[in-house]
Biopython code that builds the backbone (N, CA, C, O; Angstrom):
import numpy as np
from Bio.PDB.StructureBuilder import StructureBuilder

atoms = [
    (1, "UNK", "N", (0.909, -1.043, -0.188)),
    (1, "UNK", "CA", (-0.120, -0.003, 0.047)),
    (1, "UNK", "C", (0.988, 1.129, -0.139)),
    (1, "UNK", "O", (1.051, 1.756, -1.197)),
    (2, "UNK", "N", (1.957, 1.398, 1.042)),
    (2, "UNK", "CA", (2.868, 2.420, 0.958)),
    (2, "UNK", "C", (3.500, 2.697, -0.585)),
    (2, "UNK", "O", (3.406, 3.775, -1.171)),
    (3, "UNK", "N", (4.045, 1.703, -1.019)),
    (3, "UNK", "CA", (4.504, 1.968, -2.062)),
    (3, "UNK", "C", (3.633, 2.408, -3.691)),
    (3, "UNK", "O", (4.005, 3.017, -4.695)),
    (4, "UNK", "N", (2.447, 1.795, -3.323)),
    (4, "UNK", "CA", (1.642, 2.341, -4.348)),
    (4, "UNK", "C", (1.330, 3.815, -4.291)),
    (4, "UNK", "O", (1.352, 4.497, -5.316)),
    (5, "UNK", "N", (0.989, 4.405, -2.897)),
    (5, "UNK", "CA", (0.789, 5.746, -2.698)),
    (5, "UNK", "C", (2.560, 6.515, -3.237)),
    (5, "UNK", "O", (2.699, 7.300, -4.175)),
    (6, "UNK", "N", (3.335, 6.159, -2.616)),
    (6, "UNK", "CA", (4.606, 6.547, -3.012)),
    (6, "UNK", "C", (4.758, 6.896, -4.484)),
    (6, "UNK", "O", (4.990, 7.999, -4.979)),
    (7, "UNK", "N", (4.556, 5.578, -5.148)),
    (7, "UNK", "CA", (4.422, 6.081, -6.607)),
    (7, "UNK", "C", (3.497, 6.767, -7.320)),
    (7, "UNK", "O", (3.707, 7.188, -8.458)),
    (8, "UNK", "N", (2.401, 6.916, -6.668)),
    (8, "UNK", "CA", (1.355, 7.656, -7.221)),
    (8, "UNK", "C", (1.815, 9.312, -6.933)),
    (8, "UNK", "O", (1.715, 10.196, -7.784)),
    (9, "UNK", "N", (2.217, 9.461, -5.859)),
    (9, "UNK", "CA", (2.765, 10.880, -5.323)),
    (9, "UNK", "C", (4.011, 11.386, -6.522)),
    (9, "UNK", "O", (4.096, 12.515, -7.007)),
    (10, "UNK", "N", (4.775, 10.384, -6.774)),
    (10, "UNK", "CA", (5.697, 10.720, -7.945)),
    (10, "UNK", "C", (5.353, 10.802, -9.123)),
    (10, "UNK", "O", (6.066, 11.492, -9.851)),
    (11, "UNK", "N", (4.333, 10.232, -9.623)),
    (11, "UNK", "CA", (3.516, 10.592, -10.888)),
    (11, "UNK", "C", (3.112, 11.646, -11.002)),
    (11, "UNK", "O", (3.360, 12.267, -12.036)),
    (12, "UNK", "N", (2.353, 12.211, -9.983)),
    (12, "UNK", "CA", (1.942, 13.764, -9.620)),
    (12, "UNK", "C", (2.983, 14.552, -9.990)),
    (12, "UNK", "O", (2.930, 15.256, -10.999)),
    (13, "UNK", "N", (3.968, 14.498, -9.239)),
    (13, "UNK", "CA", (5.113, 15.643, -9.152)),
    (13, "UNK", "C", (5.997, 15.646, -10.638)),
    (13, "UNK", "O", (6.756, 16.572, -10.926)),
    (14, "UNK", "N", (5.827, 14.757, -11.300)),
    (14, "UNK", "CA", (6.691, 14.525, -12.581)),
    (14, "UNK", "C", (5.569, 15.305, -13.819)),
    (14, "UNK", "O", (4.357, 15.130, -13.946)),
    (15, "UNK", "N", (6.339, 16.042, -14.481)),
    (15, "UNK", "CA", (5.691, 16.616, -15.271)),
    (15, "UNK", "C", (5.021, 15.972, -16.810)),
    (15, "UNK", "O", (5.776, 15.444, -17.626)),
    (16, "UNK", "N", (3.894, 16.068, -16.999)),
    (16, "UNK", "CA", (3.127, 15.180, -17.891)),
    (16, "UNK", "C", (3.570, 16.236, -19.322)),
    (16, "UNK", "O", (3.424, 17.450, -19.460)),
    (17, "UNK", "N", (4.127, 15.252, -20.215)),
    (17, "UNK", "CA", (4.222, 15.705, -21.765)),
    (17, "UNK", "C", (3.027, 16.276, -22.314)),
    (17, "UNK", "O", (3.033, 17.407, -22.799)),
    (18, "UNK", "N", (1.729, 15.366, -22.253)),
    (18, "UNK", "CA", (0.688, 15.555, -22.330)),
    (18, "UNK", "C", (0.256, 16.877, -22.051)),
    (18, "UNK", "O", (-0.108, 17.490, -23.055)),
    (19, "UNK", "N", (0.186, 17.534, -20.902)),
    (19, "UNK", "CA", (0.048, 19.071, -20.530)),
    (19, "UNK", "C", (0.932, 20.256, -20.858)),
    (19, "UNK", "O", (0.629, 21.449, -20.855)),
    (20, "UNK", "N", (2.231, 19.606, -21.175)),
    (20, "UNK", "CA", (2.693, 20.514, -21.698)),
    (20, "UNK", "C", (2.779, 20.914, -22.971)),
    (20, "UNK", "O", (3.719, 21.629, -23.319)),
    (21, "UNK", "N", (1.887, 20.542, -23.783)),
    (21, "UNK", "CA", (1.859, 20.946, -25.275)),
    (21, "UNK", "C", (1.623, 22.423, -25.537)),
    (21, "UNK", "O", (1.003, 23.099, -24.716)),
    (22, "UNK", "N", (2.120, 22.956, -26.700)),
    (22, "UNK", "CA", (1.990, 24.196, -26.805)),
    (22, "UNK", "C", (0.084, 24.478, -27.227)),
    (22, "UNK", "O", (-0.455, 23.731, -28.044)),
    (23, "UNK", "N", (-0.561, 25.408, -26.666)),
    (23, "UNK", "CA", (-1.662, 26.088, -26.904)),
    (23, "UNK", "C", (-1.943, 26.202, -28.507)),
    (23, "UNK", "O", (-1.103, 26.682, -29.267)),
    (24, "UNK", "N", (-3.006, 25.792, -28.872)),
    (24, "UNK", "CA", (-3.679, 25.857, -30.166)),
    (24, "UNK", "C", (-3.654, 27.518, -30.431)),
    (24, "UNK", "O", (-3.854, 28.350, -29.546)),
    (25, "UNK", "N", (-3.342, 27.843, -31.947)),
    (25, "UNK", "CA", (-3.618, 28.994, -32.511)),
    (25, "UNK", "C", (-3.772, 29.140, -33.688)),
    (25, "UNK", "O", (-3.149, 28.399, -34.449)),
    (26, "UNK", "N", (-4.569, 30.049, -34.159)),
    (26, "UNK", "CA", (-5.447, 30.305, -35.441)),
    (26, "UNK", "C", (-4.528, 31.157, -36.505)),
    (26, "UNK", "O", (-4.556, 32.382, -36.389)),
    (27, "UNK", "N", (-3.708, 30.565, -37.548)),
    (27, "UNK", "CA", (-2.939, 31.415, -38.248)),
    (27, "UNK", "C", (-3.775, 32.332, -39.115)),
    (27, "UNK", "O", (-3.357, 33.384, -39.597)),
    (28, "UNK", "N", (-5.108, 31.792, -39.284)),
    (28, "UNK", "CA", (-5.723, 32.747, -40.304)),
    (28, "UNK", "C", (-6.341, 34.071, -39.498)),
    (28, "UNK", "O", (-6.524, 35.130, -40.097)),
    (29, "UNK", "N", (-6.571, 33.948, -38.429)),
    (29, "UNK", "CA", (-6.675, 35.052, -37.382)),
    (29, "UNK", "C", (-5.646, 35.780, -37.123)),
    (29, "UNK", "O", (-5.803, 37.001, -37.152)),
    (30, "UNK", "N", (-4.613, 35.344, -36.871)),
    (30, "UNK", "CA", (-3.553, 36.233, -36.316)),
    (30, "UNK", "C", (-3.263, 36.892, -37.973)),
    (30, "UNK", "O", (-3.151, 38.110, -38.115)),
    (31, "UNK", "N", (-3.165, 35.964, -39.135)),
    (31, "UNK", "CA", (-2.945, 37.025, -40.574)),
    (31, "UNK", "C", (-4.131, 37.989, -40.784)),
    (31, "UNK", "O", (-3.953, 38.801, -41.693)),
    (32, "UNK", "N", (-5.255, 38.058, -40.154)),
    (32, "UNK", "CA", (-6.275, 38.825, -40.337)),
    (32, "UNK", "C", (-6.304, 40.254, -39.662)),
    (32, "UNK", "O", (-6.632, 41.374, -40.052)),
    (33, "UNK", "N", (-5.775, 39.685, -38.378)),
    (33, "UNK", "CA", (-5.140, 40.872, -37.561)),
    (33, "UNK", "C", (-4.080, 41.805, -38.156)),
    (33, "UNK", "O", (-4.121, 43.024, -38.324)),
    (34, "UNK", "N", (-2.978, 40.783, -38.472)),
    (34, "UNK", "CA", (-2.186, 42.010, -38.852)),
    (34, "UNK", "C", (-2.448, 42.494, -40.217)),
    (34, "UNK", "O", (-1.750, 43.466, -40.510)),
    (35, "UNK", "N", (-3.147, 42.148, -41.012)),
    (35, "UNK", "CA", (-3.809, 42.553, -42.243)),
    (35, "UNK", "C", (-4.580, 43.718, -41.916)),
    (35, "UNK", "O", (-4.533, 44.566, -42.808)),
    (36, "UNK", "N", (-5.352, 44.060, -40.809)),
    (36, "UNK", "CA", (-6.430, 44.781, -40.545)),
    (36, "UNK", "C", (-5.190, 46.271, -39.946)),
    (36, "UNK", "O", (-5.244, 47.481, -40.166)),
    (37, "UNK", "N", (-4.366, 45.573, -39.293)),
    (37, "UNK", "CA", (-3.397, 46.995, -38.849)),
    (37, "UNK", "C", (-2.674, 47.514, -39.927)),
    (37, "UNK", "O", (-2.331, 48.696, -39.919)),
    (38, "UNK", "N", (-2.349, 46.615, -41.040)),
    (38, "UNK", "CA", (-1.661, 47.347, -42.137)),
    (38, "UNK", "C", (-2.611, 48.455, -43.209)),
    (38, "UNK", "O", (-2.231, 49.480, -43.774)),
    (39, "UNK", "N", (-4.026, 47.757, -43.216)),
    (39, "UNK", "CA", (-5.048, 48.526, -43.682)),
    (39, "UNK", "C", (-5.209, 49.942, -43.169)),
    (39, "UNK", "O", (-5.023, 50.994, -43.781)),
    (40, "UNK", "N", (-5.695, 49.698, -41.588)),
    (40, "UNK", "CA", (-5.829, 50.975, -40.996)),
    (40, "UNK", "C", (-5.381, 51.023, -39.861)),
    (40, "UNK", "O", (-5.442, 50.033, -39.133)),
    (41, "UNK", "N", (-4.829, 52.190, -39.455)),
    (41, "UNK", "CA", (-4.101, 52.791, -38.305)),
    (41, "UNK", "C", (-4.818, 52.645, -37.209)),
    (41, "UNK", "O", (-4.265, 52.405, -36.136)),
    (42, "UNK", "N", (-6.253, 52.778, -37.334)),
    (42, "UNK", "CA", (-7.116, 52.763, -35.951)),
    (42, "UNK", "C", (-6.791, 51.469, -35.390)),
    (42, "UNK", "O", (-6.383, 51.348, -34.235)),
    (43, "UNK", "N", (-6.997, 50.315, -36.334)),
    (43, "UNK", "CA", (-6.859, 48.948, -35.935)),
    (43, "UNK", "C", (-5.576, 48.726, -34.961)),
    (43, "UNK", "O", (-5.633, 47.966, -33.994)),
    (44, "UNK", "N", (-4.378, 49.484, -35.320)),
    (44, "UNK", "CA", (-3.341, 49.370, -34.269)),
    (44, "UNK", "C", (-3.432, 49.908, -33.126)),
    (44, "UNK", "O", (-2.875, 49.401, -32.153)),
    (45, "UNK", "N", (-4.262, 51.206, -33.029)),
    (45, "UNK", "CA", (-4.246, 51.919, -32.156)),
    (45, "UNK", "C", (-5.364, 50.988, -30.956)),
    (45, "UNK", "O", (-5.164, 50.891, -29.745)),
    (46, "UNK", "N", (-6.337, 50.491, -31.608)),
    (46, "UNK", "CA", (-6.956, 49.656, -30.719)),
    (46, "UNK", "C", (-6.354, 48.517, -30.015)),
    (46, "UNK", "O", (-6.665, 48.315, -28.841)),
    (47, "UNK", "N", (-5.503, 47.738, -30.635)),
    (47, "UNK", "CA", (-5.064, 46.790, -30.233)),
    (47, "UNK", "C", (-3.349, 46.892, -29.561)),
    (47, "UNK", "O", (-2.757, 45.954, -29.028)),
    (48, "UNK", "N", (-2.867, 48.140, -29.748)),
    (48, "UNK", "CA", (-1.362, 48.279, -29.389)),
    (48, "UNK", "C", (-1.102, 48.286, -27.682)),
    (48, "UNK", "O", (0.051, 48.130, -27.280)),
    (49, "UNK", "N", (-2.113, 48.455, -26.800)),
    (49, "UNK", "CA", (-1.882, 48.516, -25.788)),
    (49, "UNK", "C", (-1.799, 46.922, -24.958)),
    (49, "UNK", "O", (-1.116, 46.757, -23.947)),
    (50, "UNK", "N", (-2.508, 45.987, -25.511)),
    (50, "UNK", "CA", (-2.215, 44.723, -24.966)),
    (50, "UNK", "C", (-1.879, 43.767, -25.913)),
    (50, "UNK", "O", (-1.629, 42.647, -25.466)),
    (51, "UNK", "N", (-1.807, 43.945, -27.189)),
    (51, "UNK", "CA", (-1.175, 42.907, -27.882)),
    (51, "UNK", "C", (0.537, 42.346, -27.667)),
    (51, "UNK", "O", (1.486, 43.063, -27.986)),
    (52, "UNK", "N", (0.648, 41.400, -27.266)),
    (52, "UNK", "CA", (2.153, 40.998, -27.161)),
    (52, "UNK", "C", (2.371, 40.005, -27.912)),
    (52, "UNK", "O", (1.405, 39.309, -28.227)),
    (53, "UNK", "N", (4.018, 39.594, -28.514)),
    (53, "UNK", "CA", (4.280, 38.705, -29.420)),
    (53, "UNK", "C", (3.857, 37.629, -28.659)),
    (53, "UNK", "O", (4.061, 36.701, -29.443)),
    (54, "UNK", "N", (3.371, 37.104, -27.584)),
    (54, "UNK", "CA", (2.801, 35.845, -26.834)),
    (54, "UNK", "C", (1.574, 35.436, -27.375)),
    (54, "UNK", "O", (1.157, 34.290, -27.546)),
    (55, "UNK", "N", (1.052, 36.510, -27.621)),
    (55, "UNK", "CA", (-0.503, 36.187, -28.582)),
    (55, "UNK", "C", (-0.422, 35.430, -29.816)),
    (55, "UNK", "O", (-1.405, 35.043, -30.448)),
    (56, "UNK", "N", (0.794, 35.233, -30.133)),
    (56, "UNK", "CA", (1.001, 34.819, -31.888)),
    (56, "UNK", "C", (1.586, 33.506, -31.556)),
    (56, "UNK", "O", (2.355, 33.436, -30.597)),
    (57, "UNK", "N", (1.249, 32.270, -32.377)),
    (57, "UNK", "CA", (1.508, 30.984, -32.404)),
    (57, "UNK", "C", (2.975, 30.553, -32.538)),
    (57, "UNK", "O", (3.298, 29.501, -31.986)),
    (58, "UNK", "N", (3.959, 31.307, -33.261)),
    (58, "UNK", "CA", (5.177, 31.573, -33.536)),
    (58, "UNK", "C", (5.906, 31.950, -32.569)),
    (58, "UNK", "O", (7.089, 31.630, -32.679)),
    (59, "UNK", "N", (5.584, 32.588, -31.549)),
    (59, "UNK", "CA", (6.246, 33.327, -30.725)),
    (59, "UNK", "C", (7.299, 32.887, -29.722)),
    (59, "UNK", "O", (7.847, 33.717, -28.998)),
]
sb = StructureBuilder()
sb.init_structure("model")
sb.init_model(0)
sb.init_chain("A")
sb.init_seg("    ")
for serial, (resi, resn, name, xyz) in enumerate(atoms, 1):
    if name == "N":
        sb.init_residue(resn, " ", resi, " ")
    sb.init_atom(name, np.array(xyz, "f"), 0.0, 1.0, " ", f" {name:<3s}", serial, name[0])
structure = sb.get_structure()
């Protein structure tokens, strides 16, 4: 019983590769956003305060 509990705790402490996957991203949405910024300066000012490189899939 003790060994089973110890091995279970060890499993919980080890990082699970399935949980470390990269989050999904939408290339088409990223392209649309960048296109809107290129077309209209007002689009840039709407997102410039919060948009970060981490918001893009290849960051």
